[in-house]
Biopython code that builds the backbone (N, CA, C, O; Angstrom):
import numpy as np
from Bio.PDB.StructureBuilder import StructureBuilder

atoms = [
    (1, "MET", "N", (89.040, -84.752, 6.652)),
    (1, "MET", "CA", (89.838, -85.949, 6.533)),
    (1, "MET", "C", (89.280, -87.006, 7.485)),
    (1, "MET", "O", (88.733, -86.685, 8.540)),
    (2, "LEU", "N", (89.425, -88.234, 7.102)),
    (2, "LEU", "CA", (88.970, -89.329, 7.956)),
    (2, "LEU", "C", (90.145, -89.858, 8.765)),
    (2, "LEU", "O", (91.164, -90.269, 8.210)),
    (3, "ALA", "N", (89.990, -89.843, 10.069)),
    (3, "ALA", "CA", (91.011, -90.382, 10.968)),
    (3, "ALA", "C", (90.520, -91.723, 11.489)),
    (3, "ALA", "O", (89.482, -91.795, 12.147)),
    (4, "ASN", "N", (91.257, -92.779, 11.199)),
    (4, "ASN", "CA", (90.890, -94.129, 11.627)),
    (4, "ASN", "C", (91.733, -94.538, 12.817)),
    (4, "ASN", "O", (92.960, -94.444, 12.793)),
    (5, "TYR", "N", (91.051, -94.994, 13.860)),
    (5, "TYR", "CA", (91.725, -95.457, 15.070)),
    (5, "TYR", "C", (91.265, -96.877, 15.353)),
    (5, "TYR", "O", (90.066, -97.151, 15.334)),
    (6, "GLY", "N", (92.185, -97.772, 15.613)),
    (6, "GLY", "CA", (91.798, -99.123, 15.956)),
    (6, "GLY", "C", (92.738, -100.156, 15.400)),
    (6, "GLY", "O", (93.919, -99.890, 15.177)),
    (7, "TYR", "N", (92.200, -101.351, 15.175)),
    (7, "TYR", "CA", (93.032, -102.477, 14.761)),
    (7, "TYR", "C", (92.175, -103.584, 14.169)),
    (7, "TYR", "O", (90.947, -103.567, 14.261)),
    (8, "LYS", "N", (92.849, -104.537, 13.567)),
    (8, "LYS", "CA", (92.221, -105.733, 13.016)),
    (8, "LYS", "C", (92.898, -106.923, 13.680)),
    (8, "LYS", "O", (94.125, -106.972, 13.775)),
    (9, "ASP", "N", (92.099, -107.883, 14.141)),
    (9, "ASP", "CA", (92.674, -109.109, 14.683)),
    (9, "ASP", "C", (91.890, -110.300, 14.147)),
    (9, "ASP", "O", (91.049, -110.141, 13.263)),
    (10, "GLY", "N", (92.153, -111.467, 14.664)),
    (10, "GLY", "CA", (91.504, -112.675, 14.173)),
    (10, "GLY", "C", (89.997, -112.695, 14.336)),
    (10, "GLY", "O", (89.315, -113.462, 13.657)),
    (11, "SER", "N", (89.470, -111.874, 15.214)),
    (11, "SER", "CA", (88.032, -111.877, 15.439)),
    (11, "SER", "C", (87.294, -110.773, 14.689)),
    (11, "SER", "O", (86.064, -110.751, 14.689)),
    (12, "GLY", "N", (88.023, -109.855, 14.050)),
    (12, "GLY", "CA", (87.351, -108.812, 13.281)),
    (12, "GLY", "C", (88.114, -107.510, 13.205)),
    (12, "GLY", "O", (89.257, -107.406, 13.651)),
    (13, "ASP", "N", (87.455, -106.516, 12.629)),
    (13, "ASP", "CA", (87.997, -105.164, 12.505)),
    (13, "ASP", "C", (87.347, -104.296, 13.573)),
    (13, "ASP", "O", (86.126, -104.295, 13.725)),
    (14, "TYR", "N", (88.163, -103.567, 14.303)),
    (14, "TYR", "CA", (87.663, -102.719, 15.380)),
    (14, "TYR", "C", (88.227, -101.317, 15.190)),
    (14, "TYR", "O", (89.302, -100.984, 15.688)),
    (15, "PHE", "N", (87.475, -100.511, 14.460)),
    (15, "PHE", "CA", (87.917, -99.164, 14.160)),
    (15, "PHE", "C", (86.837, -98.147, 14.504)),
    (15, "PHE", "O", (85.644, -98.393, 14.333)),
    (16, "ILE", "N", (87.285, -97.011, 14.988)),
    (16, "ILE", "CA", (86.432, -95.838, 15.114)),
    (16, "ILE", "C", (86.998, -94.835, 14.121)),
    (16, "ILE", "O", (88.195, -94.549, 14.116)),
    (17, "THR", "N", (86.120, -94.309, 13.286)),
    (17, "THR", "CA", (86.522, -93.308, 12.305)),
    (17, "THR", "C", (85.926, -91.974, 12.729)),
    (17, "THR", "O", (84.742, -91.875, 13.052)),
    (18, "ILE", "N", (86.769, -90.960, 12.721)),
    (18, "ILE", "CA", (86.311, -89.605, 13.028)),
    (18, "ILE", "C", (86.570, -88.741, 11.802)),
    (18, "ILE", "O", (87.702, -88.626, 11.334)),
    (19, "ASP", "N", (85.509, -88.141, 11.293)),
    (19, "ASP", "CA", (85.629, -87.228, 10.160)),
    (19, "ASP", "C", (86.007, -85.865, 10.725)),
    (19, "ASP", "O", (85.157, -85.132, 11.231)),
    (20, "THR", "N", (87.283, -85.538, 10.635)),
    (20, "THR", "CA", (87.764, -84.300, 11.258)),
    (20, "THR", "C", (87.269, -83.055, 10.527)),
    (20, "THR", "O", (87.315, -81.956, 11.080)),
    (21, "ASP", "N", (86.796, -83.215, 9.289)),
    (21, "ASP", "CA", (86.197, -82.077, 8.592)),
    (21, "ASP", "C", (84.840, -81.724, 9.201)),
    (21, "ASP", "O", (84.427, -80.565, 9.176)),
    (22, "LYS", "N", (84.154, -82.720, 9.743)),
    (22, "LYS", "CA", (82.852, -82.485, 10.377)),
    (22, "LYS", "C", (82.993, -82.095, 11.853)),
    (22, "LYS", "O", (82.151, -81.370, 12.384)),
    (23, "CYS", "N", (84.036, -82.566, 12.505)),
    (23, "CYS", "CA", (84.203, -82.323, 13.940)),
    (23, "CYS", "C", (84.425, -80.833, 14.202)),
    (23, "CYS", "O", (85.302, -80.207, 13.608)),
    (24, "ASN", "N", (83.605, -80.279, 15.110)),
    (24, "ASN", "CA", (83.732, -78.862, 15.438)),
    (24, "ASN", "C", (84.437, -78.634, 16.777)),
    (24, "ASN", "O", (84.536, -77.497, 17.239)),
    (25, "GLY", "N", (84.924, -79.705, 17.400)),
    (25, "GLY", "CA", (85.661, -79.563, 18.652)),
    (25, "GLY", "C", (84.794, -79.320, 19.869)),
    (25, "GLY", "O", (85.285, -78.798, 20.871)),
    (26, "CYS", "N", (83.528, -79.681, 19.817)),
    (26, "CYS", "CA", (82.613, -79.407, 20.933)),
    (26, "CYS", "C", (82.879, -80.284, 22.164)),
    (26, "CYS", "O", (82.503, -79.912, 23.276)),
    (27, "ALA", "N", (83.516, -81.429, 21.978)),
    (27, "ALA", "CA", (83.874, -82.372, 23.053)),
    (27, "ALA", "C", (82.677, -83.098, 23.667)),
    (27, "ALA", "O", (82.801, -83.673, 24.748)),
    (28, "LYS", "N", (81.532, -83.083, 23.005)),
    (28, "LYS", "CA", (80.371, -83.794, 23.534)),
    (28, "LYS", "C", (80.594, -85.301, 23.549)),
    (28, "LYS", "O", (80.085, -85.991, 24.433)),
    (29, "CYS", "N", (81.344, -85.819, 22.587)),
    (29, "CYS", "CA", (81.648, -87.253, 22.559)),
    (29, "CYS", "C", (82.527, -87.637, 23.756)),
    (29, "CYS", "O", (82.369, -88.716, 24.328)),
    (30, "VAL", "N", (83.434, -86.764, 24.120)),
    (30, "VAL", "CA", (84.313, -87.012, 25.275)),
    (30, "VAL", "C", (83.467, -87.148, 26.530)),
    (30, "VAL", "O", (83.682, -88.055, 27.335)),
    (31, "ASP", "N", (82.509, -86.250, 26.695)),
    (31, "ASP", "CA", (81.634, -86.273, 27.870)),
    (31, "ASP", "C", (80.673, -87.457, 27.847)),
    (31, "ASP", "O", (80.336, -87.999, 28.899)),
    (32, "ALA", "N", (80.230, -87.863, 26.656)),
    (32, "ALA", "CA", (79.219, -88.921, 26.542)),
    (32, "ALA", "C", (79.791, -90.324, 26.723)),
    (32, "ALA", "O", (79.062, -91.232, 27.122)),
    (33, "CYS", "N", (81.060, -90.520, 26.445)),
    (33, "CYS", "CA", (81.643, -91.855, 26.472)),
    (33, "CYS", "C", (81.942, -92.290, 27.905)),
    (33, "CYS", "O", (82.786, -91.687, 28.567)),
    (34, "PRO", "N", (81.256, -93.337, 28.396)),
    (34, "PRO", "CA", (81.481, -93.789, 29.767)),
    (34, "PRO", "C", (82.824, -94.498, 29.966)),
    (34, "PRO", "O", (83.236, -94.730, 31.103)),
    (35, "GLN", "N", (83.513, -94.844, 28.869)),
    (35, "GLN", "CA", (84.790, -95.559, 28.954)),
    (35, "GLN", "C", (85.993, -94.659, 28.687)),
    (35, "GLN", "O", (87.120, -95.150, 28.618)),
    (36, "SER", "N", (85.779, -93.373, 28.537)),
    (36, "SER", "CA", (86.863, -92.406, 28.275)),
    (36, "SER", "C", (87.705, -92.783, 27.066)),
    (36, "SER", "O", (88.934, -92.708, 27.102)),
    (37, "VAL", "N", (87.034, -93.187, 25.996)),
    (37, "VAL", "CA", (87.725, -93.570, 24.765)),
    (37, "VAL", "C", (88.230, -92.334, 24.017)),
    (37, "VAL", "O", (89.267, -92.391, 23.356)),
    (38, "PHE", "N", (87.511, -91.231, 24.119)),
    (38, "PHE", "CA", (87.841, -90.040, 23.344)),
    (38, "PHE", "C", (88.573, -88.993, 24.163)),
    (38, "PHE", "O", (88.455, -88.927, 25.387)),
    (39, "GLU", "N", (89.332, -88.178, 23.446)),
    (39, "GLU", "CA", (89.996, -87.017, 24.021)),
    (39, "GLU", "C", (90.005, -85.924, 22.961)),
    (39, "GLU", "O", (89.789, -86.197, 21.780)),
    (40, "MET", "N", (90.248, -84.721, 23.369)),
    (40, "MET", "CA", (90.394, -83.620, 22.427)),
    (40, "MET", "C", (91.886, -83.371, 22.241)),
    (40, "MET", "O", (92.668, -83.431, 23.190)),
    (41, "GLY", "N", (92.257, -83.093, 21.008)),
    (41, "GLY", "CA", (93.668, -82.842, 20.751)),
    (41, "GLY", "C", (93.911, -82.371, 19.338)),
    (41, "GLY", "O", (92.983, -82.078, 18.584)),
    (42, "GLU", "N", (95.174, -82.306, 19.004)),
    (42, "GLU", "CA", (95.597, -81.879, 17.678)),
    (42, "GLU", "C", (95.110, -82.852, 16.619)),
    (42, "GLU", "O", (95.059, -84.060, 16.851)),
    (43, "ASP", "N", (94.758, -82.328, 15.470)),
    (43, "ASP", "CA", (94.310, -83.165, 14.348)),
    (43, "ASP", "C", (95.540, -83.801, 13.712)),
    (43, "ASP", "O", (96.301, -83.133, 13.012)),
    (44, "ASP", "N", (95.732, -85.099, 13.959)),
    (44, "ASP", "CA", (96.901, -85.813, 13.444)),
    (44, "ASP", "C", (96.949, -85.824, 11.920)),
    (44, "ASP", "O", (98.029, -85.894, 11.334)),
    (45, "SER", "N", (95.789, -85.755, 11.277)),
    (45, "SER", "CA", (95.752, -85.816, 9.815)),
    (45, "SER", "C", (95.842, -84.436, 9.160)),
    (45, "SER", "O", (95.975, -84.340, 7.940)),
    (46, "ASP", "N", (95.772, -83.379, 9.950)),
    (46, "ASP", "CA", (95.869, -82.020, 9.405)),
    (46, "ASP", "C", (96.659, -81.146, 10.380)),
    (46, "ASP", "O", (96.063, -80.446, 11.198)),
    (47, "PRO", "N", (97.981, -81.178, 10.304)),
    (47, "PRO", "CA", (98.808, -80.440, 11.256)),
    (47, "PRO", "C", (98.646, -78.917, 11.181)),
    (47, "PRO", "O", (99.072, -78.210, 12.094)),
    (48, "LEU", "N", (98.041, -78.408, 10.111)),
    (48, "LEU", "CA", (97.841, -76.967, 9.995)),
    (48, "LEU", "C", (96.588, -76.481, 10.715)),
    (48, "LEU", "O", (96.409, -75.281, 10.921)),
    (49, "ARG", "N", (95.731, -77.410, 11.094)),
    (49, "ARG", "CA", (94.495, -77.038, 11.792)),
    (49, "ARG", "C", (94.837, -76.635, 13.220)),
    (49, "ARG", "O", (95.549, -77.351, 13.924)),
    (50, "GLU", "N", (94.333, -75.505, 13.634)),
    (50, "GLU", "CA", (94.649, -74.991, 14.962)),
    (50, "GLU", "C", (93.648, -75.437, 16.020)),
    (50, "GLU", "O", (94.007, -75.572, 17.190)),
    (51, "GLU", "N", (92.390, -75.670, 15.622)),
    (51, "GLU", "CA", (91.364, -76.043, 16.581)),
    (51, "GLU", "C", (91.516, -77.519, 16.950)),
    (51, "GLU", "O", (91.867, -78.340, 16.103)),
    (52, "PRO", "N", (91.250, -77.854, 18.213)),
    (52, "PRO", "CA", (91.311, -79.268, 18.609)),
    (52, "PRO", "C", (90.138, -80.048, 18.025)),
    (52, "PRO", "O", (89.069, -79.495, 17.769)),
    (53, "VAL", "N", (90.360, -81.328, 17.824)),
    (53, "VAL", "CA", (89.318, -82.226, 17.331)),
    (53, "VAL", "C", (89.252, -83.448, 18.245)),
    (53, "VAL", "O", (90.164, -83.711, 19.029)),
    (54, "ALA", "N", (88.164, -84.177, 18.125)),
    (54, "ALA", "CA", (88.027, -85.421, 18.879)),
    (54, "ALA", "C", (88.948, -86.465, 18.267)),
    (54, "ALA", "O", (89.144, -86.508, 17.053)),
    (55, "ARG", "N", (89.503, -87.298, 19.123)),
    (55, "ARG", "CA", (90.322, -88.420, 18.669)),
    (55, "ARG", "C", (90.271, -89.499, 19.732)),
    (55, "ARG", "O", (89.918, -89.236, 20.881)),
    (56, "VAL", "N", (90.622, -90.711, 19.345)),
    (56, "VAL", "CA", (90.660, -91.815, 20.292)),
    (56, "VAL", "C", (91.962, -91.695, 21.071)),
    (56, "VAL", "O", (93.038, -91.560, 20.488)),
    (57, "SER", "N", (91.852, -91.745, 22.385)),
    (57, "SER", "CA", (93.052, -91.568, 23.212)),
    (57, "SER", "C", (94.036, -92.706, 22.978)),
    (57, "SER", "O", (93.643, -93.835, 22.688)),
    (58, "GLY", "N", (95.298, -92.396, 23.106)),
    (58, "GLY", "CA", (96.374, -93.329, 22.803)),
    (58, "GLY", "C", (96.252, -94.676, 23.476)),
    (58, "GLY", "O", (96.439, -95.708, 22.832)),
    (59, "GLU", "N", (95.941, -94.687, 24.770)),
    (59, "GLU", "CA", (95.870, -95.950, 25.497)),
    (59, "GLU", "C", (94.668, -96.796, 25.113)),
    (59, "GLU", "O", (94.645, -97.994, 25.395)),
    (60, "GLN", "N", (93.672, -96.200, 24.477)),
    (60, "GLN", "CA", (92.464, -96.937, 24.076)),
    (60, "GLN", "C", (92.552, -97.504, 22.669)),
    (60, "GLN", "O", (91.767, -98.390, 22.331)),
    (61, "ARG", "N", (93.453, -97.044, 21.851)),
    (61, "ARG", "CA", (93.488, -97.392, 20.432)),
    (61, "ARG", "C", (93.679, -98.880, 20.179)),
    (61, "ARG", "O", (93.170, -99.397, 19.184)),
    (62, "LYS", "N", (94.384, -99.571, 21.033)),
    (62, "LYS", "CA", (94.658, -101.000, 20.809)),
    (62, "LYS", "C", (93.707, -101.908, 21.583)),
    (62, "LYS", "O", (93.890, -103.125, 21.610)),
    (63, "LYS", "N", (92.695, -101.316, 22.211)),
    (63, "LYS", "CA", (91.745, -102.145, 22.952)),
    (63, "LYS", "C", (90.296, -101.677, 22.780)),
    (63, "LYS", "O", (89.484, -101.803, 23.697)),
    (64, "LEU", "N", (89.983, -101.144, 21.614)),
    (64, "LEU", "CA", (88.630, -100.639, 21.362)),
    (64, "LEU", "C", (87.564, -101.714, 21.513)),
    (64, "LEU", "O", (86.475, -101.445, 22.020)),
    (65, "LYS", "N", (87.872, -102.924, 21.077)),
    (65, "LYS", "CA", (86.908, -104.018, 21.185)),
    (65, "LYS", "C", (86.430, -104.167, 22.628)),
    (65, "LYS", "O", (85.253, -104.432, 22.876)),
    (66, "TYR", "N", (87.333, -103.999, 23.559)),
    (66, "TYR", "CA", (87.014, -104.167, 24.976)),
    (66, "TYR", "C", (86.542, -102.864, 25.614)),
    (66, "TYR", "O", (85.658, -102.875, 26.470)),
    (67, "ALA", "N", (87.128, -101.750, 25.201)),
    (67, "ALA", "CA", (86.737, -100.462, 25.772)),
    (67, "ALA", "C", (85.289, -100.114, 25.418)),
    (67, "ALA", "O", (84.559, -99.562, 26.241)),
    (68, "CYS", "N", (84.878, -100.441, 24.186)),
    (68, "CYS", "CA", (83.520, -100.126, 23.742)),
    (68, "CYS", "C", (82.522, -101.230, 24.087)),
    (68, "CYS", "O", (81.320, -101.060, 23.883)),
    (69, "ALA", "N", (82.998, -102.341, 24.599)),
    (69, "ALA", "CA", (82.138, -103.496, 24.874)),
    (69, "ALA", "C", (80.949, -103.189, 25.787)),
    (69, "ALA", "O", (79.851, -103.670, 25.509)),
    (70, "PRO", "N", (81.113, -102.405, 26.872)),
    (70, "PRO", "CA", (79.935, -102.160, 27.714)),
    (70, "PRO", "C", (78.772, -101.519, 26.953)),
    (70, "PRO", "O", (77.620, -101.897, 27.165)),
    (71, "CYS", "N", (79.050, -100.571, 26.086)),
    (71, "CYS", "CA", (77.978, -99.944, 25.299)),
    (71, "CYS", "C", (77.455, -100.908, 24.250)),
    (71, "CYS", "O", (76.245, -100.994, 24.042)),
    (72, "LYS", "N", (78.330, -101.622, 23.596)),
    (72, "LYS", "CA", (77.918, -102.585, 22.570)),
    (72, "LYS", "C", (77.106, -103.721, 23.190)),
    (72, "LYS", "O", (76.114, -104.162, 22.611)),
    (73, "ARG", "N", (77.523, -104.193, 24.362)),
    (73, "ARG", "CA", (76.817, -105.277, 25.049)),
    (73, "ARG", "C", (75.413, -104.822, 25.431)),
    (73, "ARG", "O", (74.456, -105.584, 25.296)),
    (74, "TYR", "N", (75.285, -103.600, 25.902)),
    (74, "TYR", "CA", (73.994, -103.050, 26.265)),
    (74, "TYR", "C", (73.063, -103.041, 25.051)),
    (74, "TYR", "O", (71.891, -103.402, 25.160)),
    (75, "LEU", "N", (73.589, -102.628, 23.894)),
    (75, "LEU", "CA", (72.775, -102.592, 22.680)),
    (75, "LEU", "C", (72.370, -103.992, 22.249)),
    (75, "LEU", "O", (71.249, -104.194, 21.783)),
    (76, "THR", "N", (73.266, -104.962, 22.398)),
    (76, "THR", "CA", (72.958, -106.345, 22.052)),
    (76, "THR", "C", (71.836, -106.879, 22.933)),
    (76, "THR", "O", (70.939, -107.573, 22.455)),
    (77, "THR", "N", (71.892, -106.550, 24.225)),
    (77, "THR", "CA", (70.856, -106.981, 25.159)),
    (77, "THR", "C", (69.502, -106.395, 24.753)),
    (77, "THR", "O", (68.486, -107.089, 24.785)),
    (78, "LEU", "N", (69.494, -105.131, 24.376)),
    (78, "LEU", "CA", (68.249, -104.487, 23.963)),
    (78, "LEU", "C", (67.694, -105.071, 22.673)),
    (78, "LEU", "O", (66.487, -105.020, 22.438)),
    (79, "SER", "N", (68.564, -105.628, 21.835)),
    (79, "SER", "CA", (68.132, -106.080, 20.520)),
    (79, "SER", "C", (67.307, -107.365, 20.543)),
    (79, "SER", "O", (66.648, -107.672, 19.550)),
    (80, "GLY", "N", (67.319, -108.111, 21.614)),
    (80, "GLY", "CA", (66.599, -109.378, 21.670)),
    (80, "GLY", "C", (65.151, -109.247, 21.250)),
    (80, "GLY", "O", (64.364, -108.586, 21.927)),
    (81, "GLY", "N", (64.788, -109.877, 20.128)),
    (81, "GLY", "CA", (63.409, -109.884, 19.664)),
    (81, "GLY", "C", (62.935, -108.613, 18.989)),
    (81, "GLY", "O", (61.750, -108.501, 18.678)),
    (82, "LYS", "N", (63.797, -107.668, 18.755)),
    (82, "LYS", "CA", (63.386, -106.406, 18.143)),
    (82, "LYS", "C", (63.452, -106.503, 16.620)),
    (82, "LYS", "O", (64.210, -107.299, 16.067)),
    (83, "THR", "N", (62.651, -105.682, 15.960)),
    (83, "THR", "CA", (62.705, -105.625, 14.500)),
    (83, "THR", "C", (63.914, -104.803, 14.072)),
    (83, "THR", "O", (64.474, -104.045, 14.864)),
    (84, "GLU", "N", (64.309, -104.960, 12.812)),
    (84, "GLU", "CA", (65.460, -104.209, 12.309)),
    (84, "GLU", "C", (65.219, -102.702, 12.390)),
    (84, "GLU", "O", (66.140, -101.945, 12.695)),
    (85, "GLU", "N", (63.994, -102.262, 12.122)),
    (85, "GLU", "CA", (63.670, -100.838, 12.178)),
    (85, "GLU", "C", (63.828, -100.300, 13.603)),
    (85, "GLU", "O", (64.368, -99.214, 13.811)),
    (86, "THR", "N", (63.355, -101.068, 14.568)),
    (86, "THR", "CA", (63.500, -100.661, 15.965)),
    (86, "THR", "C", (64.973, -100.602, 16.337)),
    (86, "THR", "O", (65.395, -99.704, 17.064)),
    (87, "MET", "N", (65.766, -101.564, 15.837)),
    (87, "MET", "CA", (67.182, -101.608, 16.153)),
    (87, "MET", "C", (67.927, -100.393, 15.640)),
    (87, "MET", "O", (68.902, -99.969, 16.260)),
    (88, "LYS", "N", (67.499, -99.818, 14.525)),
    (88, "LYS", "CA", (68.158, -98.622, 14.010)),
    (88, "LYS", "C", (68.058, -97.485, 15.014)),
    (88, "LYS", "O", (68.973, -96.669, 15.128)),
    (89, "GLU", "N", (66.967, -97.429, 15.730)),
    (89, "GLU", "CA", (66.798, -96.397, 16.746)),
    (89, "GLU", "C", (67.572, -96.732, 18.023)),
    (89, "GLU", "O", (68.155, -95.849, 18.653)),
    (90, "ILE", "N", (67.572, -98.003, 18.395)),
    (90, "ILE", "CA", (68.245, -98.413, 19.625)),
    (90, "ILE", "C", (69.762, -98.382, 19.467)),
    (90, "ILE", "O", (70.476, -97.963, 20.378)),
    (91, "ALA", "N", (70.250, -98.824, 18.318)),
    (91, "ALA", "CA", (71.680, -99.047, 18.126)),
    (91, "ALA", "C", (72.466, -97.766, 17.898)),
    (91, "ALA", "O", (73.265, -97.678, 16.965)),
    (92, "LYS", "N", (72.244, -96.806, 18.722)),
    (92, "LYS", "CA", (73.000, -95.566, 18.643)),
    (92, "LYS", "C", (73.839, -95.460, 19.913)),
    (92, "LYS", "O", (73.319, -95.284, 21.015)),
    (93, "LEU", "N", (75.118, -95.568, 19.728)),
    (93, "LEU", "CA", (76.046, -95.498, 20.850)),
    (93, "LEU", "C", (76.083, -94.081, 21.409)),
    (93, "LEU", "O", (75.834, -93.124, 20.676)),
    (94, "PRO", "N", (76.390, -93.932, 22.693)),
    (94, "PRO", "CA", (76.395, -92.598, 23.302)),
    (94, "PRO", "C", (77.272, -91.588, 22.562)),
    (94, "PRO", "O", (76.886, -90.429, 22.411)),
    (95, "CYS", "N", (78.438, -92.016, 22.103)),
    (95, "CYS", "CA", (79.333, -91.098, 21.390)),
    (95, "CYS", "C", (78.738, -90.673, 20.052)),
    (95, "CYS", "O", (78.879, -89.521, 19.640)),
    (96, "VAL", "N", (78.073, -91.604, 19.377)),
    (96, "VAL", "CA", (77.470, -91.309, 18.074)),
    (96, "VAL", "C", (76.295, -90.355, 18.257)),
    (96, "VAL", "O", (76.127, -89.417, 17.478)),
    (97, "VAL", "N", (75.491, -90.590, 19.275)),
    (97, "VAL", "CA", (74.349, -89.718, 19.556)),
    (97, "VAL", "C", (74.819, -88.313, 19.941)),
    (97, "VAL", "O", (74.234, -87.315, 19.521)),
    (98, "ALA", "N", (75.882, -88.251, 20.743)),
    (98, "ALA", "CA", (76.386, -86.958, 21.211)),
    (98, "ALA", "C", (76.930, -86.099, 20.074)),
    (98, "ALA", "O", (76.882, -84.870, 20.136)),
    (99, "CYS", "N", (77.441, -86.748, 19.045)),
    (99, "CYS", "CA", (78.027, -86.010, 17.925)),
    (99, "CYS", "C", (76.918, -85.593, 16.957)),
    (99, "CYS", "O", (76.529, -86.353, 16.071)),
    (100, "GLU", "N", (76.431, -84.394, 17.142)),
    (100, "GLU", "CA", (75.316, -83.894, 16.339)),
    (100, "GLU", "C", (75.677, -83.740, 14.858)),
    (100, "GLU", "O", (74.790, -83.702, 14.005)),
    (101, "LEU", "N", (76.963, -83.652, 14.556)),
    (101, "LEU", "CA", (77.396, -83.456, 13.180)),
    (101, "LEU", "C", (77.689, -84.762, 12.449)),
    (101, "LEU", "O", (78.032, -84.750, 11.267)),
    (102, "GLY", "N", (77.553, -85.891, 13.151)),
    (102, "GLY", "CA", (77.751, -87.190, 12.533)),
    (102, "GLY", "C", (79.188, -87.491, 12.149)),
    (102, "GLY", "O", (79.436, -88.124, 11.122)),
    (103, "ALA", "N", (80.128, -87.049, 12.953)),
    (103, "ALA", "CA", (81.543, -87.233, 12.630)),
    (103, "ALA", "C", (82.106, -88.568, 13.103)),
    (103, "ALA", "O", (83.220, -88.922, 12.716)),
    (104, "ILE", "N", (81.374, -89.327, 13.932)),
    (104, "ILE", "CA", (81.899, -90.555, 14.524)),
    (104, "ILE", "C", (81.194, -91.775, 13.949)),
    (104, "ILE", "O", (79.971, -91.800, 13.812)),
    (105, "ASN", "N", (81.992, -92.790, 13.614)),
    (105, "ASN", "CA", (81.457, -94.039, 13.087)),
    (105, "ASN", "C", (82.250, -95.213, 13.664)),
    (105, "ASN", "O", (83.475, -95.154, 13.768)),
    (106, "HIS", "N", (81.544, -96.268, 14.035)),
    (106, "HIS", "CA", (82.172, -97.509, 14.508)),
    (106, "HIS", "C", (82.094, -98.538, 13.392)),
    (106, "HIS", "O", (81.068, -98.636, 12.717)),
    (107, "SER", "N", (83.159, -99.306, 13.184)),
    (107, "SER", "CA", (83.171, -100.284, 12.096)),
    (107, "SER", "C", (82.512, -101.603, 12.470)),
    (107, "SER", "O", (82.249, -102.417, 11.584)),
    (108, "TRP", "N", (82.239, -101.842, 13.725)),
    (108, "TRP", "CA", (81.665, -103.129, 14.119)),
    (108, "TRP", "C", (80.405, -102.929, 14.911)),
    (108, "TRP", "O", (79.778, -103.902, 15.330)),
]
sb = StructureBuilder()
sb.init_structure("model")
sb.init_model(0)
sb.init_chain("A")
sb.init_seg("    ")
for serial, (resi, resn, name, xyz) in enumerate(atoms, 1):
    if name == "N":
        sb.init_residue(resn, " ", resi, " ")
    sb.init_atom(name, np.array(xyz, "f"), 0.0, 1.0, " ", f" {name:<3s}", serial, name[0])
structure = sb.get_structure()
């Protein structure tokens, strides 16, 4: 199941989607995120699942644009003058890289 965390405001859509079917509960995203956006917990979209999954922590859900900004800003700085192909390699956020199963996606 896809769990969407975030919000939409006048400046855009700010969502992190976690595919809980892919998430194996390894918690590597929790360790990789320098802003403590992620936590391990019950799968809100599948109450019958017993294993914990990654999710966006409650206090971060309404401020993802700002919580993720340090990583996004770093990627923007690196992008100056780079080709699109190079950017595909650079533009990998720590949480996305840490998730070997590809369960995490950012909408912006």
